[in-house]
C-alpha positions as CSV (number, residue, x, y, z in Angstrom):
1,M,0.0,0.0,0.0
2,T,1.2,3.6,-0.9
3,N,1.6,6.5,1.4
4,T,-0.4,8.6,-1.3
5,T,-4.0,8.0,-0.8
6,M,-6.3,6.6,-3.5
7,T,-8.0,9.9,-3.4
8,D,-4.7,11.7,-4.3
9,L,-3.8,9.1,-7.1
10,R,-7.1,9.7,-8.7
11,Q,-6.7,13.5,-9.2
12,I,-3.1,13.3,-10.7
13,P,-3.5,14.6,-14.3
14,F,-2.3,12.8,-17.5
15,E,-2.7,13.0,-21.0
16,T,-5.1,10.7,-23.1
17,A,-3.8,9.3,-26.4
18,D,-5.5,12.2,-28.2
19,G,-3.8,14.7,-25.8
20,Q,-7.0,15.6,-23.6
21,S,-5.9,16.1,-19.8
22,T,-7.7,13.5,-17.4
23,T,-7.2,11.9,-14.1
24,L,-7.9,8.2,-12.7
25,A,-11.2,9.7,-11.2
26,S,-12.8,9.5,-14.7
27,F,-12.1,5.6,-15.2
28,G,-14.3,4.0,-12.3
29,D,-13.7,2.7,-8.7
30,V,-11.3,-0.5,-9.5
31,L,-8.4,0.3,-11.9
32,L,-5.7,-1.9,-13.1
33,V,-2.8,0.6,-14.3
34,V,-0.2,-1.0,-16.4
35,N,2.9,0.3,-18.4
36,V,2.6,-1.4,-21.8
37,A,4.8,-1.9,-24.8
38,S,4.3,-3.4,-28.2
39,K,7.7,-5.1,-28.6
40,C,8.0,-6.9,-25.3
41,G,8.4,-10.4,-24.2
42,F,5.5,-9.6,-22.0
43,T,3.2,-8.2,-24.9
44,P,1.0,-11.2,-25.0
45,Q,-0.2,-10.1,-21.7
46,Y,-2.7,-7.7,-23.7
47,E,-4.7,-10.8,-24.3
48,Q,-5.1,-11.3,-20.6
49,L,-5.7,-7.6,-19.9
50,E,-8.4,-7.5,-22.7
51,E,-10.0,-10.6,-21.0
52,L,-10.0,-9.1,-17.7
53,Q,-11.7,-6.0,-19.0
54,K,-14.4,-8.0,-20.9
55,T,-15.0,-10.1,-17.9
56,Y,-15.2,-7.6,-15.5
57,G,-15.8,-4.2,-17.2
58,D,-19.5,-4.0,-16.6
59,R,-19.1,-4.4,-12.8
60,G,-16.7,-1.5,-12.6
61,L,-13.0,-2.5,-13.6
62,T,-11.2,-0.4,-15.9
63,I,-7.7,-1.4,-17.3
64,V,-5.8,1.7,-18.1
65,G,-2.6,1.2,-20.2
66,F,0.3,3.6,-20.4
67,P,2.9,3.0,-23.2
68,C,6.4,3.4,-22.2
69,N,9.6,3.4,-24.2
70,Q,12.0,3.3,-21.4
71,F,12.9,-0.4,-21.6
72,M,15.1,-1.2,-24.2
73,G,13.2,0.7,-26.8
74,Q,10.3,-1.6,-26.7
75,E,7.7,1.0,-27.7
76,P,9.2,3.0,-30.5
77,G,6.0,4.0,-32.3
78,S,3.6,7.1,-32.6
79,M,0.5,6.8,-30.6
80,E,-1.4,6.3,-33.9
81,E,0.8,3.2,-34.6
82,I,0.4,2.1,-30.9
83,L,-3.4,2.4,-30.9
84,D,-3.5,0.5,-34.4
85,Y,-1.4,-2.5,-33.0
86,C,-3.3,-2.7,-29.7
87,S,-6.6,-2.8,-31.4
88,L,-5.7,-4.7,-34.5
89,T,-3.5,-7.3,-33.0
90,W,-4.8,-8.0,-29.6
91,G,-8.3,-6.4,-29.8
92,V,-7.8,-4.0,-27.0
93,T,-11.0,-2.0,-26.1
94,F,-9.5,-0.7,-22.7
95,P,-8.4,2.9,-22.7
96,I,-4.8,3.5,-23.8
97,M,-3.1,6.7,-22.5
98,D,-0.4,8.9,-24.0
99,K,3.3,7.7,-23.7
100,V,4.9,8.2,-20.6
101,K,8.0,7.7,-18.7
102,V,7.7,5.6,-15.6
103,N,11.3,6.1,-14.1
104,G,14.0,8.7,-13.7
105,G,13.5,12.5,-13.2
106,G,11.1,12.7,-16.2
107,A,8.6,10.0,-14.7
108,A,4.9,11.1,-15.2
109,P,3.7,12.6,-11.8
110,L,1.1,9.4,-11.7
111,Y,4.0,6.9,-11.9
112,K,6.1,9.0,-9.2
113,A,3.2,8.3,-6.8
114,L,2.4,4.7,-7.9
115,K,6.2,3.7,-7.4
116,K,5.9,4.5,-3.8
117,S,3.5,1.3,-3.5
118,E,5.1,-2.0,-2.4
119,N,4.6,-5.4,-4.3
120,V,4.0,-8.5,-2.4
121,E,7.3,-8.7,-1.1
122,G,7.6,-5.5,0.3
123,V,9.6,-3.9,-2.2
124,H,8.8,-0.4,-3.6
125,G,10.8,1.7,-6.2
126,P,11.3,2.1,-9.7
127,V,9.2,0.1,-12.4
128,Q,11.4,-2.8,-13.2
129,W,10.0,-3.6,-16.8
130,N,7.1,-3.3,-19.1
131,F,3.6,-4.6,-18.0
132,E,4.1,-4.0,-14.1
133,K,0.7,-3.7,-12.8
134,F,-0.8,-1.4,-10.2
135,L,-4.4,-2.6,-8.8
136,L,-6.2,0.4,-7.0
137,T,-9.2,-0.6,-5.1
138,P,-12.0,1.5,-3.5
139,D,-10.6,1.0,-0.2
140,G,-7.6,3.0,-0.8
141,A,-5.0,0.3,-1.5
142,V,-2.8,0.0,-4.1
143,H,-1.6,-3.8,-4.9
144,R,1.5,-3.7,-7.0
145,F,2.4,-6.8,-9.3
146,R,5.8,-7.0,-11.2
147,S,5.9,-7.9,-14.9
148,R,6.2,-11.7,-14.6
149,T,2.7,-12.0,-12.8
150,V,0.3,-12.4,-15.5
151,P,-2.9,-10.3,-15.4
152,N,-5.1,-13.3,-14.7
153,D,-2.9,-14.5,-11.9
154,P,-5.3,-15.9,-9.1
155,A,-4.1,-13.3,-6.6
156,I,-5.0,-10.3,-9.1
157,V,-8.4,-11.9,-9.8
158,E,-9.2,-12.4,-6.3
159,L,-8.5,-8.8,-5.4
160,I,-10.6,-7.7,-8.4
161,E,-13.5,-9.8,-7.4
162,R,-13.3,-8.7,-3.8
163,A,-13.2,-5.2,-4.6
164,L,-16.2,-5.1,-7.4
165,P,-19.7,-5.2,-6.5
166,R,-21.4,-8.4,-6.8
């Protein structure tokens, strides 16, 4: 869990893929925030992310993807190319935001705040790779999962199901 409250995280502005300013508050109560990349070994996780969106979207889950090119240049394309790739290759319907940096001095403010949360081993700090996941639940918790944890991992699914209305 992070020192930054869920309300604070929900108010941090960022840009959509078409350059509009928004916040997580506009996306619902249960959010899975993921830094994504098109040319990564974890890219097939798009399929599982989309499955989660289709399974739980009607109950209030929103997957929010943030393209990031900080890890070995694995997201080099323009926003148009990224959106086309996500839609045509993986059938992505969940929102993809503007490309961001997740680490370093130029990290997006949202990611600066998210990185304060700990993963299941109690470790916080920099995002280690593409497809790191942050599950934000209505109780104010931020549950962090590293890239190797697949989106439909039972631990993630259980937290989603507990957070959503029946």
